[in-house]
Every structure is written in structure tokens, then in C-alpha cells.
All heavy atoms as TSV, in Angstrom:
chain	resi	resn	atom	element	x	y	z
A	1	MET	N	N	258.216	136.468	155.298
A	1	MET	CA	C	256.965	135.984	155.831
A	1	MET	C	C	255.819	136.451	154.936
A	1	MET	O	O	255.898	137.495	154.315
A	1	MET	CB	C	256.756	136.502	157.253
A	1	MET	CG	C	257.620	135.855	158.278
A	1	MET	SD	S	257.105	136.386	159.929
A	1	MET	CE	C	257.974	135.212	160.886
A	2	SER	N	N	254.779	135.723	154.953
A	2	SER	CA	C	253.608	136.012	154.137
A	2	SER	C	C	252.784	137.151	154.731
A	2	SER	O	O	252.931	137.503	155.888
A	2	SER	CB	C	252.746	134.761	154.061
A	2	SER	OG	O	251.516	135.034	153.455
A	3	ASN	N	N	251.898	137.715	153.932
A	3	ASN	CA	C	250.960	138.704	154.438
A	3	ASN	C	C	249.725	138.047	155.037
A	3	ASN	O	O	248.887	138.705	155.613
A	3	ASN	CB	C	250.543	139.670	153.318
A	3	ASN	CG	C	251.657	140.629	152.990
A	3	ASN	OD1	O	252.432	141.005	153.850
A	3	ASN	ND2	N	251.741	141.019	151.741
A	4	ASP	N	N	249.587	136.758	154.912
A	4	ASP	CA	C	248.464	136.019	155.472
A	4	ASP	C	C	248.633	135.950	156.994
A	4	ASP	O	O	249.576	135.334	157.497
A	4	ASP	CB	C	248.417	134.631	154.860
A	4	ASP	CG	C	247.305	133.771	155.401
A	4	ASP	OD1	O	246.300	134.321	155.894
A	4	ASP	OD2	O	247.442	132.547	155.318
A	5	ASN	N	N	247.705	136.576	157.725
A	5	ASN	CA	C	247.839	136.661	159.183
A	5	ASN	C	C	247.946	135.311	159.869
A	5	ASN	O	O	248.693	135.165	160.839
A	5	ASN	CB	C	246.684	137.461	159.777
A	5	ASN	CG	C	246.818	138.937	159.531
A	5	ASN	OD1	O	247.893	139.425	159.198
A	5	ASN	ND2	N	245.728	139.662	159.695
A	6	GLU	N	N	247.217	134.311	159.404
A	6	GLU	CA	C	247.285	132.991	160.030
A	6	GLU	C	C	248.661	132.355	159.862
A	6	GLU	O	O	249.191	131.738	160.787
A	6	GLU	CB	C	246.211	132.077	159.469
A	6	GLU	CG	C	244.813	132.463	159.910
A	6	GLU	CD	C	243.750	131.527	159.380
A	6	GLU	OE1	O	244.082	130.386	159.000
A	6	GLU	OE2	O	242.588	131.941	159.349
A	7	LEU	N	N	249.255	132.518	158.699
A	7	LEU	CA	C	250.594	131.983	158.455
A	7	LEU	C	C	251.637	132.735	159.285
A	7	LEU	O	O	252.540	132.119	159.873
A	7	LEU	CB	C	250.928	132.071	156.966
A	7	LEU	CG	C	252.259	131.493	156.530
A	7	LEU	CD1	C	252.368	130.022	156.920
A	7	LEU	CD2	C	252.430	131.647	155.027
A	8	ILE	N	N	251.500	134.045	159.355
A	8	ILE	CA	C	252.427	134.851	160.152
A	8	ILE	C	C	252.315	134.458	161.623
A	8	ILE	O	O	253.325	134.294	162.312
A	8	ILE	CB	C	252.160	136.353	159.960
A	8	ILE	CG1	C	252.444	136.765	158.515
A	8	ILE	CG2	C	253.002	137.185	160.923
A	8	ILE	CD1	C	251.940	138.146	158.151
A	9	LEU	N	N	251.091	134.290	162.089
A	9	LEU	CA	C	250.874	133.906	163.481
A	9	LEU	C	C	251.506	132.544	163.783
A	9	LEU	O	O	252.169	132.375	164.807
A	9	LEU	CB	C	249.374	133.877	163.772
A	9	LEU	CG	C	248.938	133.851	165.215
A	9	LEU	CD1	C	249.517	135.012	166.006
A	9	LEU	CD2	C	247.427	133.875	165.291
A	10	ALA	N	N	251.348	131.594	162.883
A	10	ALA	CA	C	251.960	130.273	163.072
A	10	ALA	C	C	253.481	130.371	163.102
A	10	ALA	O	O	254.142	129.736	163.936
A	10	ALA	CB	C	251.511	129.331	161.959
A	11	ALA	N	N	254.041	131.178	162.211
A	11	ALA	CA	C	255.502	131.358	162.183
A	11	ALA	C	C	255.991	132.024	163.465
A	11	ALA	O	O	257.037	131.647	164.016
A	11	ALA	CB	C	255.902	132.180	160.968
A	12	LEU	N	N	255.230	132.992	163.959
A	12	LEU	CA	C	255.610	133.656	165.209
A	12	LEU	C	C	255.596	132.682	166.377
A	12	LEU	O	O	256.490	132.710	167.232
A	12	LEU	CB	C	254.680	134.838	165.493
A	12	LEU	CG	C	254.923	136.078	164.640
A	12	LEU	CD1	C	253.770	137.053	164.788
A	12	LEU	CD2	C	256.249	136.732	164.999
A	13	TRP	N	N	254.585	131.807	166.412
A	13	TRP	CA	C	254.544	130.804	167.472
A	13	TRP	C	C	255.771	129.891	167.401
A	13	TRP	O	O	256.328	129.508	168.441
A	13	TRP	CB	C	253.265	129.975	167.404
A	13	TRP	CG	C	252.138	130.602	168.185
A	13	TRP	CD1	C	250.968	131.089	167.689
A	13	TRP	CD2	C	252.087	130.808	169.595
A	13	TRP	NE1	N	250.200	131.581	168.713
A	13	TRP	CE2	C	250.862	131.422	169.901
A	13	TRP	CE3	C	252.971	130.537	170.639
A	13	TRP	CZ2	C	250.487	131.768	171.192
A	13	TRP	CZ3	C	252.600	130.881	171.933
A	13	TRP	CH2	C	251.372	131.490	172.197
A	14	CYS	N	N	256.199	129.548	166.200
A	14	CYS	CA	C	257.410	128.720	166.050
A	14	CYS	C	C	258.624	129.443	166.617
A	14	CYS	O	O	259.421	128.855	167.361
A	14	CYS	CB	C	257.643	128.379	164.582
A	14	CYS	SG	S	256.436	127.234	163.901
A	15	VAL	N	N	258.775	130.706	166.279
A	15	VAL	CA	C	259.909	131.499	166.783
A	15	VAL	C	C	259.841	131.607	168.297
A	15	VAL	O	O	260.851	131.422	168.995
A	15	VAL	CB	C	259.942	132.899	166.123
A	15	VAL	CG1	C	260.936	133.812	166.815
A	15	VAL	CG2	C	260.257	132.779	164.645
A	16	ILE	N	N	258.658	131.909	168.824
A	16	ILE	CA	C	258.497	132.039	170.278
A	16	ILE	C	C	258.862	130.730	170.973
A	16	ILE	O	O	259.592	130.729	171.970
A	16	ILE	CB	C	257.058	132.467	170.621
A	16	ILE	CG1	C	256.828	133.921	170.187
A	16	ILE	CG2	C	256.770	132.295	172.117
A	16	ILE	CD1	C	255.375	134.348	170.165
A	17	ASN	N	N	258.388	129.615	170.442
A	17	ASN	CA	C	258.694	128.321	171.054
A	17	ASN	C	C	260.175	127.985	170.974
A	17	ASN	O	O	260.732	127.399	171.908
A	17	ASN	CB	C	257.853	127.219	170.424
A	17	ASN	CG	C	256.411	127.275	170.864
A	17	ASN	OD1	O	256.096	127.746	171.951
A	17	ASN	ND2	N	255.514	126.813	170.015
A	18	LEU	N	N	260.826	128.341	169.892
A	18	LEU	CA	C	262.267	128.095	169.774
A	18	LEU	C	C	263.071	128.975	170.727
A	18	LEU	O	O	264.119	128.573	171.222
A	18	LEU	CB	C	262.733	128.329	168.338
A	18	LEU	CG	C	262.360	127.251	167.337
A	18	LEU	CD1	C	262.616	127.747	165.914
A	18	LEU	CD2	C	263.141	125.977	167.607
A	19	ALA	N	N	262.583	130.183	170.969
A	19	ALA	CA	C	263.324	131.132	171.796
A	19	ALA	C	C	263.012	130.993	173.280
A	19	ALA	O	O	263.770	131.477	174.121
A	19	ALA	CB	C	263.020	132.561	171.336
A	20	TRP	N	N	261.907	130.338	173.618
A	20	TRP	CA	C	261.515	130.214	175.019
A	20	TRP	C	C	262.414	129.228	175.753
A	20	TRP	O	O	262.838	128.229	175.208
A	20	TRP	CB	C	260.069	129.750	175.112
A	20	TRP	CG	C	259.597	129.690	176.520
A	20	TRP	CD1	C	259.173	130.734	177.278
A	20	TRP	CD2	C	259.532	128.533	177.348
A	20	TRP	NE1	N	258.828	130.297	178.522
A	20	TRP	CE2	C	259.039	128.935	178.600
A	20	TRP	CE3	C	259.833	127.193	177.151
A	20	TRP	CZ2	C	258.847	128.051	179.649
A	20	TRP	CZ3	C	259.643	126.308	178.193
A	20	TRP	CH2	C	259.154	126.751	179.423
A	21	SER	N	N	262.677	129.544	177.008
A	21	SER	CA	C	263.521	128.680	177.820
A	21	SER	C	C	263.096	128.765	179.276
A	21	SER	O	O	262.716	129.832	179.749
A	21	SER	CB	C	264.970	129.140	177.682
A	21	SER	OG	O	265.795	128.449	178.566
A	22	ASP	N	N	263.202	127.633	180.013
A	22	ASP	CA	C	262.905	127.714	181.446
A	22	ASP	C	C	264.106	128.236	182.226
A	22	ASP	O	O	263.974	128.622	183.352
A	22	ASP	CB	C	262.541	126.392	182.102
A	22	ASP	CG	C	262.161	125.264	181.252
A	22	ASP	OD1	O	262.704	125.076	180.187
A	22	ASP	OD2	O	261.288	124.535	181.724
A	23	ASP	N	N	265.273	128.205	181.626
A	23	ASP	CA	C	266.440	128.786	182.285
A	23	ASP	C	C	267.130	129.733	181.316
A	23	ASP	O	O	266.753	129.849	180.172
A	23	ASP	CB	C	267.395	127.692	182.778
A	23	ASP	CG	C	267.920	126.816	181.662
A	23	ASP	OD1	O	268.506	127.367	180.708
A	23	ASP	OD2	O	267.762	125.584	181.747
A	24	ASP	N	N	268.129	130.421	181.767
A	24	ASP	CA	C	268.741	131.492	180.975
A	24	ASP	C	C	269.611	131.017	179.817
A	24	ASP	O	O	269.900	131.788	178.931
A	24	ASP	CB	C	269.591	132.389	181.875
A	24	ASP	CG	C	268.742	133.203	182.828
A	24	ASP	OD1	O	267.546	133.391	182.533
A	24	ASP	OD2	O	269.272	133.629	183.863
A	25	HIS	N	N	270.039	129.758	179.809
A	25	HIS	CA	C	271.047	129.358	178.830
A	25	HIS	C	C	270.581	128.373	177.767
A	25	HIS	O	O	271.201	128.259	176.730
A	25	HIS	CB	C	272.260	128.778	179.561
A	25	HIS	CG	C	272.837	129.735	180.554
A	25	HIS	ND1	N	273.486	130.878	180.183
A	25	HIS	CD2	C	272.811	129.731	181.894
A	25	HIS	CE1	C	273.861	131.533	181.266
A	25	HIS	NE2	N	273.461	130.867	182.315
A	26	SER	N	N	269.508	127.670	177.975
A	26	SER	CA	C	269.165	126.596	177.040
A	26	SER	C	C	268.723	127.087	175.662
A	26	SER	O	O	268.869	126.379	174.687
A	26	SER	CB	C	268.115	125.668	177.639
A	26	SER	OG	O	266.896	126.337	177.808
A	27	ALA	N	N	268.184	128.292	175.553
A	27	ALA	CA	C	267.720	128.792	174.257
A	27	ALA	C	C	268.695	129.794	173.633
A	27	ALA	O	O	268.470	130.259	172.514
A	27	ALA	CB	C	266.352	129.443	174.400
A	28	LYS	N	N	269.757	130.095	174.316
A	28	LYS	CA	C	270.682	131.140	173.862
A	28	LYS	C	C	271.193	130.892	172.440
A	28	LYS	O	O	271.186	131.807	171.612
A	28	LYS	CB	C	271.852	131.260	174.836
A	28	LYS	CG	C	272.768	132.401	174.535
A	28	LYS	CD	C	273.872	132.506	175.581
A	28	LYS	CE	C	274.783	133.659	175.250
A	28	LYS	NZ	N	275.858	133.804	176.217
A	29	ASP	N	N	271.621	129.685	172.141
A	29	ASP	CA	C	272.146	129.371	170.807
A	29	ASP	C	C	271.052	129.475	169.741
A	29	ASP	O	O	271.289	130.003	168.652
A	29	ASP	CB	C	272.772	127.979	170.769
A	29	ASP	CG	C	274.038	127.893	171.602
A	29	ASP	OD1	O	274.665	128.942	171.857
A	29	ASP	OD2	O	274.397	126.774	171.990
A	30	ARG	N	N	269.858	128.994	170.068
A	30	ARG	CA	C	268.747	129.087	169.107
A	30	ARG	C	C	268.382	130.542	168.835
A	30	ARG	O	O	268.143	130.924	167.686
A	30	ARG	CB	C	267.531	128.324	169.625
A	30	ARG	CG	C	267.715	126.820	169.655
A	30	ARG	CD	C	266.430	126.100	169.959
A	30	ARG	NE	N	265.779	126.528	171.195
A	30	ARG	CZ	C	265.936	125.937	172.371
A	30	ARG	NH1	N	266.737	124.886	172.488
A	30	ARG	NH2	N	265.281	126.367	173.427
A	31	VAL	N	N	268.360	131.358	169.875
A	31	VAL	CA	C	268.036	132.775	169.712
A	31	VAL	C	C	269.075	133.452	168.819
A	31	VAL	O	O	268.724	134.208	167.912
A	31	VAL	CB	C	267.941	133.480	171.091
A	31	VAL	CG1	C	267.931	134.992	170.936
A	31	VAL	CG2	C	266.705	133.009	171.837
A	32	GLU	N	N	270.323	133.171	169.052
A	32	GLU	CA	C	271.378	133.766	168.224
A	32	GLU	C	C	271.252	133.338	166.767
A	32	GLU	O	O	271.434	134.140	165.853
A	32	GLU	CB	C	272.766	133.415	168.768
A	32	GLU	CG	C	273.124	134.180	170.017
A	32	GLU	CD	C	273.003	135.687	169.863
A	32	GLU	OE1	O	273.504	136.251	168.865
A	32	GLU	OE2	O	272.374	136.314	170.737
A	33	MET	N	N	270.917	132.075	166.538
A	33	MET	CA	C	270.743	131.588	165.159
A	33	MET	C	C	269.551	132.275	164.492
A	33	MET	O	O	269.631	132.662	163.319
A	33	MET	CB	C	270.564	130.070	165.151
A	33	MET	CG	C	271.862	129.345	165.444
A	33	MET	SD	S	271.760	127.547	165.622
A	33	MET	CE	C	270.583	127.037	164.446
A	34	LEU	N	N	268.459	132.445	165.214
A	34	LEU	CA	C	267.281	133.128	164.664
A	34	LEU	C	C	267.604	134.585	164.326
A	34	LEU	O	O	267.207	135.094	163.274
A	34	LEU	CB	C	266.114	133.062	165.657
A	34	LEU	CG	C	265.463	131.701	165.828
A	34	LEU	CD1	C	264.563	131.676	167.069
A	34	LEU	CD2	C	264.672	131.325	164.585
A	35	LYS	N	N	268.342	135.243	165.211
A	35	LYS	CA	C	268.719	136.639	164.960
A	35	LYS	C	C	269.655	136.755	163.758
A	35	LYS	O	O	269.477	137.634	162.911
A	35	LYS	CB	C	269.357	137.241	166.209
A	35	LYS	CG	C	268.326	137.498	167.309
A	35	LYS	CD	C	268.946	137.790	168.645
A	35	LYS	CE	C	269.588	139.130	168.742
A	35	LYS	NZ	N	270.021	139.457	170.117
A	36	LYS	N	N	270.630	135.849	163.664
A	36	LYS	CA	C	271.555	135.867	162.527
A	36	LYS	C	C	270.840	135.596	161.211
A	36	LYS	O	O	271.246	136.088	160.158
A	36	LYS	CB	C	272.672	134.849	162.729
A	36	LYS	CG	C	273.706	135.291	163.725
A	36	LYS	CD	C	274.806	134.259	163.883
A	36	LYS	CE	C	275.783	134.688	164.956
A	36	LYS	NZ	N	276.831	133.701	165.171
A	37	ALA	N	N	269.760	134.820	161.263
A	37	ALA	CA	C	268.979	134.514	160.059
A	37	ALA	C	C	268.046	135.662	159.675
A	37	ALA	O	O	267.384	135.602	158.645
A	37	ALA	CB	C	268.172	133.236	160.272
A	38	GLY	N	N	268.003	136.707	160.499
A	38	GLY	CA	C	267.218	137.886	160.165
A	38	GLY	C	C	265.786	137.889	160.671
A	38	GLY	O	O	264.991	138.754	160.291
A	39	PHE	N	N	265.442	136.943	161.539
A	39	PHE	CA	C	264.064	136.859	162.010
A	39	PHE	C	C	263.631	138.085	162.807
A	39	PHE	O	O	262.478	138.511	162.712
A	39	PHE	CB	C	263.851	135.591	162.842
A	39	PHE	CG	C	263.602	134.379	162.007
A	39	PHE	CD1	C	264.659	133.619	161.536
A	39	PHE	CD2	C	262.317	134.011	161.676
A	39	PHE	CE1	C	264.435	132.503	160.760
A	39	PHE	CE2	C	262.074	132.894	160.896
A	39	PHE	CZ	C	263.145	132.140	160.437
A	40	LEU	N	N	264.525	138.663	163.587
A	40	LEU	CA	C	264.145	139.824	164.393
A	40	LEU	C	C	263.715	140.985	163.500
A	40	LEU	O	O	262.690	141.626	163.754
A	40	LEU	CB	C	265.300	140.228	165.314
A	40	LEU	CG	C	265.006	141.295	166.354
A	40	LEU	CD1	C	263.802	140.932	167.222
A	40	LEU	CD2	C	266.229	141.523	167.220
A	41	ASP	N	N	264.451	141.234	162.434
A	41	ASP	CA	C	264.086	142.309	161.504
A	41	ASP	C	C	262.762	142.021	160.804
A	41	ASP	O	O	261.938	142.917	160.627
A	41	ASP	CB	C	265.186	142.523	160.459
A	41	ASP	CG	C	266.466	143.058	161.071
A	41	ASP	OD1	O	266.382	143.763	162.095
A	41	ASP	OD2	O	267.540	142.774	160.521
A	42	ILE	N	N	262.554	140.779	160.425
A	42	ILE	CA	C	261.302	140.391	159.767
A	42	ILE	C	C	260.129	140.578	160.724
A	42	ILE	O	O	259.085	141.121	160.348
A	42	ILE	CB	C	261.375	138.930	159.275
A	42	ILE	CG1	C	262.399	138.793	158.157
A	42	ILE	CG2	C	260.000	138.454	158.811
A	42	ILE	CD1	C	262.749	137.360	157.808
A	43	ILE	N	N	260.309	140.153	161.959
A	43	ILE	CA	C	259.239	140.266	162.947
A	43	ILE	C	C	258.908	141.727	163.230
A	43	ILE	O	O	257.743	142.099	163.338
A	43	ILE	CB	C	259.628	139.504	164.232
A	43	ILE	CG1	C	259.649	138.004	163.948
A	43	ILE	CG2	C	258.683	139.834	165.381
A	43	ILE	CD1	C	260.304	137.175	165.020
A	44	ARG	N	N	259.927	142.545	163.345
A	44	ARG	CA	C	259.700	143.976	163.608
A	44	ARG	C	C	258.844	144.631	162.523
A	44	ARG	O	O	258.105	145.574	162.802
A	44	ARG	CB	C	261.029	144.710	163.709
A	44	ARG	CG	C	261.732	144.497	165.016
A	44	ARG	CD	C	262.967	145.372	165.103
A	44	ARG	NE	N	263.674	145.160	166.338
A	44	ARG	CZ	C	264.966	144.893	166.424
A	44	ARG	NH1	N	265.697	144.798	165.328
A	44	ARG	NH2	N	265.530	144.721	167.583
A	45	LYS	N	N	258.922	144.140	161.300
A	45	LYS	CA	C	258.126	144.713	160.201
A	45	LYS	C	C	256.629	144.539	160.438
A	45	LYS	O	O	255.829	145.259	159.863
A	45	LYS	CB	C	258.510	144.074	158.866
A	45	LYS	CG	C	259.887	144.461	158.396
A	45	LYS	CD	C	260.230	143.775	157.097
A	45	LYS	CE	C	261.653	144.105	156.699
A	45	LYS	NZ	N	262.043	143.405	155.463
A	46	HIS	N	N	256.257	143.593	161.283
A	46	HIS	CA	C	254.844	143.329	161.550
A	46	HIS	C	C	254.356	143.988	162.835
A	46	HIS	O	O	253.210	143.791	163.236
A	46	HIS	CB	C	254.600	141.819	161.610
A	46	HIS	CG	C	254.845	141.145	160.306
A	46	HIS	ND1	N	253.966	141.227	159.259
A	46	HIS	CD2	C	255.898	140.403	159.875
A	46	HIS	CE1	C	254.461	140.555	158.220
A	46	HIS	NE2	N	255.628	140.049	158.577
A	47	SER	N	N	255.181	144.807	163.463
A	47	SER	CA	C	254.804	145.406	164.745
A	47	SER	C	C	253.691	146.448	164.617
A	47	SER	O	O	253.018	146.748	165.591
A	47	SER	CB	C	256.019	146.010	165.446
A	47	SER	OG	O	256.568	147.044	164.665
A	48	GLY	N	N	253.467	146.968	163.438
A	48	GLY	CA	C	252.433	147.976	163.246
A	48	GLY	C	C	251.085	147.414	162.839
A	48	GLY	O	O	250.173	148.172	162.500
A	49	THR	N	N	250.916	146.112	162.906
A	49	THR	CA	C	249.664	145.488	162.495
A	49	THR	C	C	248.494	145.933	163.373
A	49	THR	O	O	248.676	146.250	164.548
A	49	THR	CB	C	249.770	143.947	162.535
A	49	THR	OG1	O	248.559	143.395	162.049
A	49	THR	CG2	C	250.049	143.434	163.920
A	50	SER	N	N	247.313	145.945	162.804
A	50	SER	CA	C	246.114	146.284	163.585
A	50	SER	C	C	245.488	145.035	164.203
A	50	SER	O	O	244.614	145.140	165.059
A	50	SER	CB	C	245.091	147.003	162.704
A	50	SER	OG	O	244.713	146.169	161.630
A	51	ASN	N	N	245.937	143.853	163.805
A	51	ASN	CA	C	245.437	142.595	164.360
A	51	ASN	C	C	246.043	142.418	165.760
A	51	ASN	O	O	247.254	142.252	165.907
A	51	ASN	CB	C	245.840	141.439	163.439
A	51	ASN	CG	C	245.384	140.090	163.925
A	51	ASN	OD1	O	245.603	139.730	165.076
A	51	ASN	ND2	N	244.760	139.339	163.033
A	52	MET	N	N	245.200	142.467	166.780
A	52	MET	CA	C	245.698	142.468	168.159
A	52	MET	C	C	246.385	141.161	168.553
A	52	MET	O	O	247.379	141.182	169.280
A	52	MET	CB	C	244.555	142.790	169.135
A	52	MET	CG	C	244.039	144.221	168.989
A	52	MET	SD	S	245.355	145.478	169.016
A	52	MET	CE	C	245.892	145.370	170.701
A	53	ASP	N	N	245.875	140.025	168.090
A	53	ASP	CA	C	246.518	138.747	168.399
A	53	ASP	C	C	247.911	138.699	167.784
A	53	ASP	O	O	248.885	138.313	168.430
A	53	ASP	CB	C	245.662	137.583	167.911
A	53	ASP	CG	C	246.101	136.244	168.482
A	53	ASP	OD1	O	246.665	136.217	169.597
A	53	ASP	OD2	O	245.851	135.226	167.819
A	54	LEU	N	N	248.001	139.126	166.548
A	54	LEU	CA	C	249.278	139.162	165.847
A	54	LEU	C	C	250.231	140.150	166.527
A	54	LEU	O	O	251.403	139.845	166.753
A	54	LEU	CB	C	249.048	139.556	164.387
A	54	LEU	CG	C	250.167	139.349	163.409
A	54	LEU	CD1	C	250.609	137.903	163.359
A	54	LEU	CD2	C	249.727	139.802	162.027
A	55	LYS	N	N	249.722	141.316	166.890
A	55	LYS	CA	C	250.542	142.338	167.547
A	55	LYS	C	C	251.113	141.808	168.865
A	55	LYS	O	O	252.285	142.023	169.177
A	55	LYS	CB	C	249.713	143.591	167.783
A	55	LYS	CG	C	250.503	144.757	168.298
A	55	LYS	CD	C	249.608	145.995	168.401
A	55	LYS	CE	C	250.452	147.207	168.267
A	55	LYS	NZ	N	250.125	148.058	167.180
A	56	ASP	N	N	250.284	141.089	169.625
A	56	ASP	CA	C	250.732	140.520	170.889
A	56	ASP	C	C	251.839	139.491	170.671
A	56	ASP	O	O	252.837	139.474	171.389
A	56	ASP	CB	C	249.553	139.883	171.618
A	56	ASP	CG	C	249.920	139.404	173.001
A	56	ASP	OD1	O	250.604	140.154	173.731
A	56	ASP	OD2	O	249.517	138.276	173.357
A	57	ARG	N	N	251.695	138.636	169.663
A	57	ARG	CA	C	252.723	137.626	169.371
A	57	ARG	C	C	254.005	138.280	168.862
A	57	ARG	O	O	255.094	137.813	169.160
A	57	ARG	CB	C	252.227	136.608	168.357
A	57	ARG	CG	C	251.073	135.772	168.793
A	57	ARG	CD	C	251.322	135.019	170.100
A	57	ARG	NE	N	250.043	134.716	170.693
A	57	ARG	CZ	C	249.545	135.336	171.764
A	57	ARG	NH1	N	250.224	136.252	172.383
A	57	ARG	NH2	N	248.365	135.029	172.231
A	58	VAL	N	N	253.875	139.345	168.084
A	58	VAL	CA	C	255.058	140.084	167.612
A	58	VAL	C	C	255.821	140.627	168.815
A	58	VAL	O	O	257.043	140.482	168.905
A	58	VAL	CB	C	254.656	141.225	166.644
A	58	VAL	CG1	C	255.798	142.206	166.444
A	58	VAL	CG2	C	254.197	140.662	165.309
A	59	GLN	N	N	255.106	141.236	169.754
A	59	GLN	CA	C	255.762	141.784	170.949
A	59	GLN	C	C	256.440	140.695	171.773
A	59	GLN	O	O	257.549	140.883	172.282
A	59	GLN	CB	C	254.755	142.559	171.794
A	59	GLN	CG	C	254.294	143.829	171.137
A	59	GLN	CD	C	253.154	144.506	171.877
A	59	GLN	OE1	O	252.552	143.948	172.802
A	59	GLN	NE2	N	252.843	145.715	171.450
A	60	THR	N	N	255.778	139.550	171.885
A	60	THR	CA	C	256.365	138.435	172.633
A	60	THR	C	C	257.624	137.922	171.943
A	60	THR	O	O	258.648	137.690	172.591
A	60	THR	CB	C	255.347	137.286	172.787
A	60	THR	OG1	O	254.203	137.779	173.471
A	60	THR	CG2	C	255.945	136.113	173.544
A	61	ALA	N	N	257.566	137.764	170.632
A	61	ALA	CA	C	258.731	137.280	169.887
A	61	ALA	C	C	259.896	138.258	170.008
A	61	ALA	O	O	261.045	137.841	170.217
A	61	ALA	CB	C	258.364	137.059	168.416
A	62	ILE	N	N	259.633	139.547	169.912
A	62	ILE	CA	C	260.684	140.550	170.060
A	62	ILE	C	C	261.266	140.483	171.469
A	62	ILE	O	O	262.484	140.557	171.648
A	62	ILE	CB	C	260.157	141.961	169.726
A	62	ILE	CG1	C	259.878	142.071	168.242
A	62	ILE	CG2	C	261.152	143.030	170.176
A	62	ILE	CD1	C	259.170	143.348	167.809
A	63	LYS	N	N	260.413	140.309	172.455
A	63	LYS	CA	C	260.874	140.208	173.846
A	63	LYS	C	C	261.823	139.018	174.015
A	63	LYS	O	O	262.861	139.136	174.669
A	63	LYS	CB	C	259.678	140.068	174.785
A	63	LYS	CG	C	260.029	139.931	176.235
A	63	LYS	CD	C	258.783	139.899	177.076
A	63	LYS	CE	C	258.629	138.515	177.650
A	63	LYS	NZ	N	257.467	138.383	178.523
A	64	TYR	N	N	261.486	137.897	173.413
A	64	TYR	CA	C	262.323	136.708	173.549
A	64	TYR	C	C	263.615	136.801	172.738
A	64	TYR	O	O	264.646	136.282	173.140
A	64	TYR	CB	C	261.565	135.460	173.132
A	64	TYR	CG	C	260.553	134.962	174.142
A	64	TYR	CD1	C	259.768	133.878	173.871
A	64	TYR	CD2	C	260.398	135.569	175.377
A	64	TYR	CE1	C	258.836	133.398	174.785
A	64	TYR	CE2	C	259.487	135.109	176.308
A	64	TYR	CZ	C	258.709	134.028	175.996
A	64	TYR	OH	O	257.805	133.573	176.915
A	65	LEU	N	N	263.557	137.444	171.570
A	65	LEU	CA	C	264.751	137.545	170.731
A	65	LEU	C	C	265.642	138.713	171.120
A	65	LEU	O	O	266.828	138.708	170.800
A	65	LEU	CB	C	264.354	137.668	169.262
A	65	LEU	CG	C	263.700	136.443	168.634
A	65	LEU	CD1	C	263.357	136.713	167.181
A	65	LEU	CD2	C	264.592	135.219	168.734
A	66	SER	N	N	265.068	139.717	171.746
A	66	SER	CA	C	265.844	140.904	172.067
A	66	SER	C	C	265.422	141.453	173.417
A	66	SER	O	O	264.843	142.545	173.505
A	66	SER	CB	C	265.631	141.941	170.966
A	66	SER	OG	O	266.540	142.988	171.112
A	67	PRO	N	N	265.701	140.732	174.502
A	67	PRO	CA	C	265.226	141.154	175.822
A	67	PRO	C	C	265.780	142.507	176.264
A	67	PRO	O	O	265.151	143.179	177.075
A	67	PRO	CB	C	265.699	140.035	176.752
A	67	PRO	CG	C	266.760	139.325	176.018
A	67	PRO	CD	C	266.493	139.525	174.546
A	68	GLU	N	N	266.888	142.929	175.718
A	68	GLU	CA	C	267.462	144.216	176.122
A	68	GLU	C	C	266.606	145.397	175.655
A	68	GLU	O	O	266.753	146.499	176.148
A	68	GLU	CB	C	268.901	144.369	175.599
A	68	GLU	CG	C	269.040	144.389	174.100
A	68	GLU	CD	C	269.111	143.019	173.435
A	68	GLU	OE1	O	269.023	141.991	174.127
A	68	GLU	OE2	O	269.261	142.985	172.206
A	69	GLU	N	N	265.682	145.172	174.709
A	69	GLU	CA	C	264.807	146.246	174.225
A	69	GLU	C	C	263.614	146.451	175.145
A	69	GLU	O	O	262.896	147.423	175.003
A	69	GLU	CB	C	264.311	145.942	172.812
A	69	GLU	CG	C	265.384	146.014	171.772
A	69	GLU	CD	C	264.867	145.793	170.377
A	69	GLU	OE1	O	263.637	145.960	170.148
A	69	GLU	OE2	O	265.664	145.472	169.503
A	70	GLN	N	N	263.349	145.542	176.036
A	70	GLN	CA	C	262.153	145.620	176.887
A	70	GLN	C	C	262.399	146.428	178.117
A	70	GLN	O	O	263.366	146.565	178.681
A	70	GLN	CB	C	261.670	144.221	177.246
A	70	GLN	CG	C	261.342	143.396	176.040
A	70	GLN	CD	C	260.278	144.003	175.126
A	70	GLN	OE1	O	259.256	144.473	175.593
A	70	GLN	NE2	N	260.525	144.026	173.842
């Protein structure tokens, strides 16, 4: 991911939208594919940002990709 906050924020929204589901099973395969592609590790690298909007989206993405950590 880029260091440009706007690009990172857009990418995070894409991940969040792919991982979001109204029921427990519809996003499961997408979440597993995102995790296997390394997105969770990439997202975690941005958790220390001082940008509050970005920090909030990082936390949301981590919650959706790794609910057992919450």
C-alpha cells in the first residue's frame, strides 16, 4: 500500500466492503482470500498512524478480517 493517506483510505474501504456481510457466511470466502493475500499484515502496519480517520478504518478492517482479535 502507498504512504498516501487518501489512497490507503480508499484501499481500506475496499477491504472493508469486501469483508462486510449481513450474515455470517456470505463474506467468509472473500475474507479468507484477503488474509491469504497478506492484506491483514499490510493493514496492521498502518495501525500506528496519527490520522484518526485512517486509524478508525484500520481498526474496522482488522475487526472484519480477524474478529477473534476483538
